C-alpha positions in Angstrom: 76.9 30.6 67.6 79.3 32.6 65.4 80.8 32.0 62.0 83.5 33.5 59.8 81.4 34.0 56.8 80.8 37.6 55.8 77.4 37.0 54.3 75.9 35.0 57.2 72.5 36.3 58.1 71.9 33.8 60.9 70.0 35.1 63.9 72.4 33.1 66.1 75.5 34.6 64.6 76.6 37.4 67.0 78.6 39.9 65.1 80.0 43.2 66.3 77.4 45.3 64.7 74.5 47.4 65.8 71.7 45.2 67.1 69.2 47.3 65.3 70.2 45.4 62.1 68.0 42.6 63.6 65.0 45.0 63.9 61.9 43.4 62.3 59.6 45.3 60.1 57.2 47.3 62.2 53.8 48.3 60.7 52.1 51.6 61.4 48.9 51.2 63.4 47.3 53.8 61.2 48.1 51.7 58.1 46.6 48.4 58.9 44.8 47.8 55.6 46.2 46.8 52.3 43.7 47.5 49.5 45.9 45.9 46.8 46.2 42.6 48.7 49.9 42.4 47.7 52.6 41.9 50.3 54.0 45.3 51.3 57.5 43.8 51.7 58.2 41.7 48.6 55.6 43.3 46.4 55.2 40.0 44.6 52.9 37.6 46.5 49.4 37.9 47.8 49.1 38.9 51.5 47.7 36.5 54.0 44.7 37.7 56.0 42.0 36.5 58.3 43.9 36.1 61.5 42.9 39.4 62.9 46.3 40.7 64.0 47.7 44.2 63.6 49.5 43.1 60.4 46.5 41.2 59.0 46.5 41.5 55.2 49.9 43.1 54.9 52.5 40.3 54.4 52.6 37.2 52.3 53.2 33.9 54.1 57.0 33.9 53.7 57.4 37.6 54.7 55.0 37.1 57.5 57.1 34.3 58.9 60.3 36.2 58.4 58.9 39.3 60.2 57.6 37.2 63.1 60.9 35.4 63.5 62.7 38.8 63.3 60.8 40.0 66.3 61.9 37.0 68.2 65.5 37.2 67.0 65.8 40.9 67.9 64.5 40.3 71.4 67.0 37.5 71.9 70.0 39.3 70.5 69.4 42.8 71.9 68.8 41.4 75.5 71.6 38.8 75.4 69.1 36.1 76.2 71.1 33.3 74.7 74.8 33.0 74.3 76.9 30.1 72.9 77.7 28.7 76.3 74.1 28.7 77.6 71.9 25.7 78.2 68.3 26.7 77.6 65.2 25.1 79.0 62.0 25.8 77.0 58.8 25.5 79.0 56.4 23.7 76.7 52.7 23.5 77.6 51.6 22.3 74.1 49.8 25.6 73.3 50.6 27.8 70.3 52.8 30.3 72.1 55.1 27.7 73.7 55.1 25.7 70.4 56.4 28.7 68.5 58.9 29.6 71.2 60.3 26.0 70.9 60.3 26.2 67.1 62.2 29.5 67.0 64.7 28.4 69.7 65.2 25.3 67.6 65.7 27.3 64.4 68.4 29.4 66.2 70.1 26.4 67.5 70.0 24.7 64.1 71.6 27.7 62.4 74.2 28.0 65.1 75.1 24.3 64.5 75.5 24.9 60.8 77.7 27.9 61.5 79.7 25.8 63.9 80.1 23.0 61.4 81.1 25.4 58.6 83.7 27.3 60.7 87.3 26.3 60.5 88.4 26.6 64.1 85.0 25.6 65.7 86.0 27.7 68.7 82.4 28.6 69.8 80.1 25.9 71.1 76.4 25.6 70.2 74.0 26.4 73.0 72.1 23.5 74.4 68.3 23.2 74.5 66.0 21.1 76.7 62.2 21.0 76.9 60.0 20.6 79.9 56.3 19.8 80.2 54.6 20.0 83.6 52.0 17.5 84.4 49.4 19.4 86.5 46.8 16.6 86.6 47.3 16.3 90.4 45.5 19.6 91.0 43.5 20.1 87.8 40.5 18.0 86.7 42.2 16.5 83.6 41.2 13.0 82.6 44.1 10.6 82.7 43.5 9.5 79.1 43.7 13.1 77.9 46.9 13.7 79.8 48.4 10.5 78.3 47.5 11.6 74.8 48.9 15.1 75.5 52.2 13.6 76.7 52.4 11.4 73.5 51.9 14.5 71.3 54.5 16.4 73.1 57.0 13.5 72.8 56.3 13.4 69.1 56.7 17.1 68.6 60.1 17.2 70.4 61.4 14.0 68.7 60.4 15.3 65.2 62.7 18.3 65.6 65.9 18.1 63.6 69.2 17.8 65.4 70.8 19.0 67.6 69.1 16.6 70.0 66.9 18.0 72.8 66.2 16.3 76.1 62.6 16.2 77.1 61.5 16.4 80.8 58.0 15.2 81.7 57.7 16.5 85.3 54.7 16.1 87.7 54.1 19.5 89.3 54.2 17.9 92.8 58.0 17.5 92.4 58.2 21.0 93.9 58.4 19.0 97.1 61.5 17.0 97.9 62.1 14.0 95.7 62.5 11.8 98.8 59.2 12.9 100.2 56.4 10.4 99.4 53.6 12.7 100.3 54.3 15.5 97.9 51.1 15.0 95.9 48.9 14.9 99.0 50.6 18.0 100.4 50.1 19.9 97.2 46.4 19.0 97.0 46.0 20.1 100.6 47.6 23.4 99.9 45.6 24.0 96.8 42.3 23.0 98.5 43.0 25.5 101.3 42.8 28.3 98.7 39.1 28.8 98.2 39.2 31.9 95.9 39.3 30.9 92.2 41.7 33.7 91.4 43.9 32.7 94.3 44.0 29.1 93.2 45.1 30.2 89.7 47.8 32.4 91.2 48.9 29.7 93.6 49.2 27.2 90.7 51.3 29.8 88.8 53.6 30.0 91.8 54.0 26.3 92.0 54.5 26.1 88.2 57.4 28.5 88.4 58.9 26.7 91.4 58.8 23.4 89.4 60.5 25.0 86.4 63.2 26.4 88.6 63.7 23.0 90.2 64.1 21.2 86.9 66.4 23.9 85.5 68.6 24.0 88.6 68.9 20.2 88.9 69.6 19.6 85.2 72.1 22.4 84.7 70.1 24.8 82.7 70.9 28.5 83.0 68.0 30.0 81.1 64.2 29.4 81.1 62.3 30.4 78.0 58.6 31.1 78.4 56.2 31.6 75.5 54.5 34.6 77.0 53.4 36.9 74.1 52.2 40.5 74.1 48.5 39.4 74.3 49.1 37.4 77.5 51.2 40.2 79.0 48.4 42.7 78.2 46.0 40.6 80.2 48.5 40.3 83.0 48.8 44.1 83.1 45.1 44.6 83.7 44.6 41.7 86.1 47.7 42.7 88.2 46.3 46.2 88.4 42.9 45.0 89.5 44.6 42.7 92.2 46.6 45.6 93.6 50.0 44.5 92.2 50.9 47.8 90.7 54.3 48.1 92.5 55.5 44.6 91.3 53.9 44.9 87.8 57.1 46.2 86.0 59.0 43.1 87.1 56.7 40.7 85.2 56.5 42.4 81.8 60.2 42.8 80.8 62.2 40.7 78.4 64.3 39.4 81.2 63.5 38.4 84.8 66.6 37.4 86.8 65.1 37.6 90.3 65.0 33.8 90.1 68.0 31.5 90.6 67.7 30.6 86.9 66.8 33.8 84.9 63.5 33.7 82.9 63.3 35.3 79.4 60.4 36.2 77.2 61.6 36.2 73.6 58.0 36.4 72.2 57.2 39.6 74.1 56.6 41.6 70.9 54.5 38.9 69.1 50.7 38.8 69.1 48.7 35.7 69.9 46.9 36.1 66.5 50.3 36.1 64.7 51.4 33.0 66.6 48.2 31.1 65.8 48.6 32.0 62.2 52.2 30.8 62.1 51.1 27.5 63.6 48.4 27.2 60.8 50.8 28.1 58.0 53.6 25.8 59.1 51.4 23.0 60.4 52.9 23.2 63.9 51.1 20.7 66.0 49.6 22.0 69.3 47.4 20.6 72.0 45.1 22.2 74.6 44.0 20.5 77.8 40.4 20.9 79.0 40.5 22.4 82.4 36.8 23.2 82.8 35.0 26.6 83.2 36.9 29.5 84.8 35.5 32.4 86.8 38.6 34.0 88.1 39.7 37.6 87.6 42.4 36.4 85.2 39.8 34.7 83.0 37.5 37.7 83.1 40.3 40.1 82.2 41.3 37.8 79.3 37.8 37.9 77.9 37.7 41.6 78.3 41.0 42.2 76.5 39.9 39.9 73.7 36.8 42.1 73.1 39.0 45.2 73.1 41.3 43.5 70.6 38.4 42.7 68.3 37.4 46.4 68.2 40.9 47.6 67.6 43.9 45.3 66.8 46.3 47.7 68.5 44.7 47.7 72.0 47.0 45.0 73.4 50.1 46.8 72.1 48.8 50.0 73.6 48.3 48.4 77.0 51.8 46.8 77.1 53.5 50.0 75.8 51.7 52.0 78.5 52.8 49.6 81.2 56.3 49.6 79.7 56.7 53.2 80.9 56.9 52.0 84.5 60.4 51.8 85.9 61.7 48.2 85.8 63.8 46.6 88.6 67.5 45.9 88.6 66.9 42.2 88.2 65.2 42.8 84.8 68.4 42.1 83.0 70.8 39.3 82.4 73.6 39.3 85.0 76.8 40.8 83.6 78.7 38.3 81.5 82.3 37.6 82.6 82.8 34.3 80.7 85.8 34.7 78.4 84.3 32.2 76.0 81.4 34.5 75.2 82.0 36.6 72.1 83.1 40.2 72.7 80.2 41.4 70.5 77.7 39.7 72.8 79.2 41.3 75.9 79.2 44.7 74.3 75.6 44.4 73.2 74.6 43.3 76.7 76.3 46.4 78.2 74.5 48.6 75.7 71.0 47.3 76.2 71.2 46.4 79.9 69.4 48.7 82.3 71.4 51.5 83.9 71.3 51.9 87.7 69.4 55.1 87.3 66.8 53.5 85.0 65.8 50.7 87.5 64.4 50.2 91.0 66.2 48.0 93.5 64.3 45.6 95.7 65.8 43.4 98.4 62.5 41.8 99.8 60.2 39.4 97.9 57.0 37.7 98.7 57.7 34.1 99.7 54.7 32.9 97.7 54.8 34.7 94.3 58.3 36.1 94.7 57.0 39.6 93.8 59.2 42.5 95.0 57.7 44.3 98.0 57.6 48.0 98.7 58.4 49.4 102.1 54.8 49.5 103.3 54.5 45.8 102.7 57.8 44.8 104.4 57.0 45.9 108.0 53.7 45.1 109.7 54.0 46.7 113.1 50.9 44.9 114.5 52.4 41.4 114.2 56.1 42.3 114.3 56.7 40.6 117.7 54.7 37.4 117.0 56.7 34.2 117.5 54.5 31.9 115.4 56.1 30.9 112.1 52.8 31.1 110.3 52.2 34.7 111.5 55.7 35.7 110.4 55.0 34.0 107.0 51.8 36.0 106.7 53.6 39.3 107.4 56.2 38.6 104.7 53.7 38.0 101.9 52.5 40.7 99.6 49.1 42.2 100.1 47.7 40.5 97.0 48.7 37.0 98.2 47.3 37.8 101.7 44.0 38.7 100.2 43.7 36.2 97.3 45.6 33.1 98.6 46.1 32.9 102.3 43.4 31.6 104.6 41.6 34.0 106.8 41.8 32.1 110.1 45.1 31.4 112.0 44.6 27.6 112.3 44.3 27.2 108.5 47.3 29.5 108.0 49.4 27.3 110.3 48.4 24.1 108.4 48.9 25.9 105.0 52.4 27.0 106.1 53.3 23.5 107.2 52.3 22.0 103.8 54.2 24.5 101.7 57.3 23.4 99.7 60.6 24.1 101.4 61.8 26.8 98.9 58.8 29.0 99.9 59.4 28.4 103.6 63.0 29.3 103.1 62.1 32.5 101.3 59.8 33.4 104.2 62.5 32.9 106.7 64.9 35.1 104.7 62.3 37.8 104.4 61.7 37.7 108.2 65.4 38.1 108.9 65.4 41.0 106.4 62.4 42.6 108.2 64.3 42.4 111.6 67.4 43.9 110.0 65.2 46.8 108.7 63.6 47.2 112.1 67.0 47.4 113.8 68.1 49.9 111.2 65.1 52.1 111.9 65.6 52.1 115.7 69.4 52.2 115.6 69.6 55.7 117.0 67.7 54.5 120.1 69.8 51.4 120.9 72.6 51.3 123.5 75.9 50.2 122.3 77.9 47.5 124.1 80.2 50.1 125.7 77.5 52.3 127.0 76.2 52.1 130.6 72.5 51.9 131.3 71.2 55.0 133.1 
């Protein structure tokens, strides 16, 4: 991912220079109109308009694409998301955001390959890329013919990308259960049917989706997962998480990097708007596909409609929401773990140290919800009323965050017991680890009142 050419402008070429050189052009929110209809960057071509973004009518097609890729490249380089020795897994749903994320990752890999071929010593490898599509037809009412057509389109999209070659994984979401278990689909359906709240079902499916991505990445040797979440989607998540009482864990979900997982998750499109992404797909003819999942009445869907209305009134609303939420203190896992690999360029390691969160700029969290893996605050860790219960399902309930308790978990003990028995093993393991952590915390709190082994009882 590095070359020896002094004039190389590749986004995948890590040089020992200030990362701000990758900074894309940022438009002022107060200057969103362009009366002359001429590109404000090249001053030559007509500006493209009609997509409704904050930069609508400001850039020509070429400058628009360059600016959008610049946002992506700056996010990647400044946060050390991808290094030459990485193997990256792109989560591809077929929608515009994941399609653009795949295209941009491919562009970076292609440039890195050209730099590698042009260099004399070829000392730095080119990072690998894989693509994964999750088949969720087991729990969503998607016609089999539509799913087959979608899979064919996705195969065509990936196969049409130029070299380097990318492996495609078509994975049923029920693989979150052990591969040697023949009842994975049935257990998944039972778990999802237990959740009666529409919002809870969506959130539970999201948990399963992340679990499946982690499983694929771990088993196939990937060390990064790229999601296509853009600023528009993050803005919706900020509002919906606030409504659902997830304010404490909210900062964990809106950063560029989320390393609380075994395989870190990165969001390189965090600074890109959905309107810009849709426009790029139109300009470049990027094929996308959208599955019909039926009507939706969840909090997440209502918030999405609400934010869309806000965006129509003012194109900067989504950006304002995310910037405001960005003032919350992130967690220590919102950064790529320190690089110690000697094969990684020194410039990359220096840049990571520069942009990584300092200890006094982040919050540590040692306890996580076994369902959604959200960090828990102290008030959620210990539930004194059920602390001494010996039922596994009760212990599981106590280790979940308040949002999952309210939106996802059944209300009666019998249903919770069955729900617990049908969960995938990784969630059960997280619950057991959290229970042990709770007992350790309890012991720490009452340490002063315990007798040591050498003391006599009186």
